[in-house]
C-alpha positions in Angstrom: 0.0 0.0 0.0 2.8 2.4 0.9 4.7 1.5 -2.3 1.5 2.2 -4.3 1.1 5.6 -2.8 4.8 6.4 -3.5 4.5 5.3 -7.1 1.2 7.2 -7.6 2.8 10.3 -6.2 5.8 9.8 -8.5 3.6 9.3 -11.6 1.8 12.6 -10.9 4.3 14.9 -9.3 8.0 14.0 -10.0 9.4 16.8 -12.3 11.6 14.4 -14.3 9.5 12.9 -17.2 11.4 9.6 -17.4 10.8 9.0 -13.6 7.2 9.9 -13.9 6.7 7.4 -16.7 8.5 4.7 -14.8 6.4 5.2 -11.7 3.2 5.2 -13.9 4.2 1.9 -15.5 5.1 0.2 -12.2 1.9 1.4 -10.4 -0.3 0.1 -13.2 1.5 -3.3 -13.3 1.2 -3.7 -9.5 -2.5 -2.9 -9.6 -3.6 -4.6 -12.8 -7.1 -6.0 -12.5 -8.2 -3.9 -9.5 -11.5 -2.0 -9.6 -11.9 1.5 -8.3 -14.6 4.1 -8.2 -13.1 7.5 -8.9 -14.1 11.1 -9.7 -12.2 12.7 -12.6 -10.8 16.3 -12.7 -14.2 17.3 -14.3 -16.3 15.8 -11.6 -17.3 12.7 -13.6 -17.8 9.5 -11.6 -16.4 6.4 -13.2 -15.7 2.8 -12.4 -12.1 2.0 -13.4 -10.5 -1.4 -14.1 -6.8 -0.9 -13.8 -4.7 -2.6 -16.5 -5.9 -1.0 -19.7 -4.3 2.3 -20.9 -7.6 4.2 -20.9 -8.5 3.2 -17.4 -5.0 3.7 -16.2 -4.7 7.2 -17.5 -8.0 8.3 -16.0 -7.2 6.8 -12.6 -3.7 8.2 -12.3 -4.2 11.6 -13.9 -7.9 12.2 -13.6 -8.3 12.9 -17.3 -8.1 11.2 -20.7 -7.0 13.1 -23.8 -6.9 16.5 -22.1 -7.3 18.6 -25.3 -10.5 16.8 -26.3 -11.7 16.9 -22.7 -11.3 20.7 -22.6 -13.1 21.0 -26.0 -16.0 18.8 -24.8 -16.5 21.0 -21.7 -17.2 24.0 -24.1 -19.3 22.0 -26.5 -21.5 20.5 -23.8 -22.6 24.1 -23.0 -23.6 24.8 -26.6 -25.3 21.5 -27.7 -27.9 19.1 -26.4 -26.8 16.1 -28.3 -23.7 14.0 -28.5 -23.0 11.1 -30.8 -20.0 9.2 -29.5 -18.7 6.6 -32.0 -16.1 4.4 -30.4 -17.3 5.3 -26.9 -14.9 2.9 -25.2 -15.7 2.9 -21.4 -17.9 6.0 -21.8 -15.5 8.7 -20.6 -16.6 11.4 -23.1 -20.2 10.3 -23.1 -20.2 10.6 -19.3 -18.4 13.9 -19.3 -20.9 15.4 -21.7 -23.9 14.0 -19.7 -22.4 15.3 -16.4 -21.9 18.8 -17.8 -25.2 18.9 -19.6 -27.9 16.7 -17.9 -30.4 17.7 -20.6 -28.3 16.4 -23.5 -29.2 13.3 -25.5 -26.3 10.9 -25.6 -25.8 8.2 -28.2 -22.9 5.9 -27.5 -21.7 3.3 -30.1 -19.1 0.6 -29.8 -18.6 -2.8 -31.5 -17.1 -4.2 -28.3 -20.0 -5.5 -26.0 -17.8 -5.1 -22.9 -17.3 -1.4 -23.6 -21.0 -0.8 -24.2 -21.7 -2.3 -20.8 -19.0 -0.2 -19.2 -20.4 2.9 -20.9 -23.9 2.2 -19.5 -22.5 1.7 -16.0 -20.5 4.9 -16.1 -23.4 6.9 -17.6 -25.7 5.7 -14.8 -23.1 6.7 -12.2 -23.5 10.2 -13.4 -27.3 10.1 -13.3 -27.6 10.2 -17.1 -31.2 9.4 -18.2 -31.3 10.6 -21.8 -28.9 8.1 -23.3 -28.9 5.1 -25.7 -26.2 2.7 -26.4 -25.6 0.6 -29.6 -23.4 -2.5 -29.8 -22.4 -2.5 -33.4 -19.8 -1.2 -35.8 -20.0 1.9 -38.0 -18.7 2.0 -41.6 -19.6 3.4 -45.0 -21.9 0.5 -45.8 -23.6 -2.6 -44.5 -21.8 -5.9 -43.8 -20.1 -8.2 -41.3 -16.4 -7.6 -40.3 -14.0 -9.4 -37.9 -13.3 -7.4 -34.8 -10.1 -8.1 -32.9 -10.0 -7.7 -29.2 -6.5 -8.2 -27.6 -6.6 -10.3 -24.4 -4.3 -7.9 -22.6 -6.1 -4.7 -23.7 -9.9 -5.1 -23.3 -10.7 -1.6 -24.7 -8.3 -1.7 -27.7 -10.5 -3.6 -30.1 -10.1 -2.9 -33.8 -11.4 -4.0 -37.2 -7.8 -4.0 -38.4 -6.3 -7.4 -38.4 -3.2 -7.5 -36.2 0.0 -8.2 -37.9 1.4 -10.0 -34.9 0.2 -12.3 -32.1 -3.2 -13.0 -33.7 -3.6 -15.9 -31.3 -3.7 -13.4 -28.4 -6.9 -11.8 -29.8 -10.5 -12.7 -29.4 -12.2 -12.4 -32.9 -15.9 -11.4 -33.0 -18.0 -11.1 -36.1 -19.6 -7.7 -35.9 -22.4 -6.1 -38.0 -21.4 -2.8 -39.4 -23.8 -0.1 -40.8 -23.6 3.5 -41.8 -24.0 5.9 -38.9 -27.2 7.5 -39.8 -28.8 4.1 -40.5 -28.0 3.1 -36.9 -29.5 6.4 -35.7 -32.4 6.4 -38.2 -35.1 6.5 -35.4 -33.4 9.2 -33.4 -33.8 13.0 -33.7 -30.2 14.1 -34.4 -30.1 17.9 -34.8 -27.4 20.5 -33.9 -25.4 17.6 -32.5 -21.7 17.0 -31.7 -20.1 13.9 -33.4 -17.0 12.4 -31.9 -15.3 9.5 -33.7 -12.5 7.4 -32.3 -12.5 4.3 -34.5 -8.8 3.2 -34.6 -8.2 4.0 -38.3 -11.8 3.8 -39.5 -12.7 7.4 -38.9 -12.6 8.5 -42.6 -14.6 5.5 -43.7 -17.3 6.3 -41.2 -17.4 9.9 -42.4 -17.6 8.9 -46.1 -20.8 7.0 -45.2 -22.5 10.1 -44.1 -24.5 12.0 -46.8 -24.1 15.8 -47.3 -27.6 16.4 -45.9 -27.0 14.3 -42.8 -23.7 16.0 -42.2 -25.7 19.2 -41.7 -27.2 17.6 -38.5 -23.9 18.1 -36.8 -22.5 21.5 -35.6 -19.1 20.0 -34.9 -17.4 16.7 -35.9 -14.2 15.5 -34.1 -12.1 12.7 -35.5 -8.5 11.4 -35.5 -6.5 12.0 -38.7 -3.5 9.9 -39.6 -1.9 10.7 -43.0 -1.0 7.1 -43.7 -3.5 4.8 -42.1 -3.4 1.1 -42.8 -4.9 0.2 -46.1 -7.0 -2.4 -44.2 -8.5 0.4 -42.1 -9.3 3.0 -44.7 -9.5 2.5 -48.4 -10.5 6.1 -49.1 -7.0 7.4 -48.7 -5.5 9.8 -46.2 -6.6 13.2 -47.6 -9.6 14.4 -45.6 -10.8 16.5 -48.5 -11.9 13.4 -50.4 -15.2 13.6 -48.5 -17.1 16.1 -50.6 -19.2 17.7 -47.8 -16.1 18.7 -45.9 -16.3 21.9 -47.9 -19.3 22.8 -45.8 -17.1 22.9 -42.6 -14.1 24.8 -41.4 -11.3 22.5 -40.4 -9.0 23.0 -37.4 -6.4 21.0 -35.6 -7.2 20.2 -31.9 -4.1 20.6 -29.7 -3.4 18.9 -26.4 -4.3 22.0 -24.4 -7.7 22.3 -26.1 -6.8 25.2 -28.4 -7.8 25.1 -32.1 -5.6 26.2 -35.0 -6.7 26.5 -38.6 -5.7 23.5 -40.7 -4.7 23.3 -44.3 -3.8 19.9 -45.6 -0.2 19.5 -46.9 0.2 16.2 -48.8 4.0 16.3 -48.2 3.6 16.1 -44.4 2.7 13.2 -42.2 -0.1 13.8 -39.6 -1.3 12.2 -36.5 -3.7 14.6 -34.8 -7.2 15.4 -33.8 -9.3 17.3 -36.4 -12.3 19.3 -35.6 -14.8 20.2 -38.3 -17.0 23.2 -37.5 -20.0 23.8 -39.6 -19.7 27.1 -41.6 -21.5 29.8 -39.8 -20.8 28.3 -36.4 -17.3 29.7 -36.2 -17.2 32.1 -33.3 -20.7 31.0 -32.2 -20.2 27.3 -31.2 -16.5 27.9 -30.3 -14.2 30.9 -30.1 -12.6 31.7 -33.5 -9.2 29.9 -33.8 
């Protein structure tokens, strides 16, 4: 117990980065498999299962993806609807629901264990206007293999692992376009967050121009050279025609937004925020 406290203090407070990282890794290894109920830096209540990177980061630092967390605190004040694709354990769904109890939350994940965790964490925060969907999202209909590593329960992906396939559980998952999944829901003036491990652009390409107008802001991960298995549409985000109806900015780790212009000669690994034209300066401060 004393050693755990020392390691936790070191992970949070030691000024030397290498020592902080070492303390973090040792603490997480020592406590793997333990359950905890915690309150994040934003006042969100969550059940954490130590051992997976998402749970570990939230437990040790009280936050996950600090830039996106900061952005969500602003967006929750301006919108009453969140569509959370790749909801994982429900961190962002629960954050939005906590900050805006009147918001409708739609949480989607192909991993049934993550959908159950999301439900639990939403209920810990007294969310009532939420729905969860255990399915995959893509540009069309079909069935895909979904690979869940035995050591990382939240790190499932539709991308076939290049190594240690035997250490993965393989599930056949139904995939459908996003708005087909939400066809019975009233999605208007919503926020769309996508974290689909390389499938983000494929999901966006399955949204029509008219349906894209249902969203005030769309946040996704952009990698300039995703695996061909994950995204056959290429790495240039401008291949989605309706992107021209949105202003594109990069989301930095401190939550600031900077105008983005794609340069094909560069490699990217960043969060992208699409803000519907006319919303700039209304939904969020101008970058």
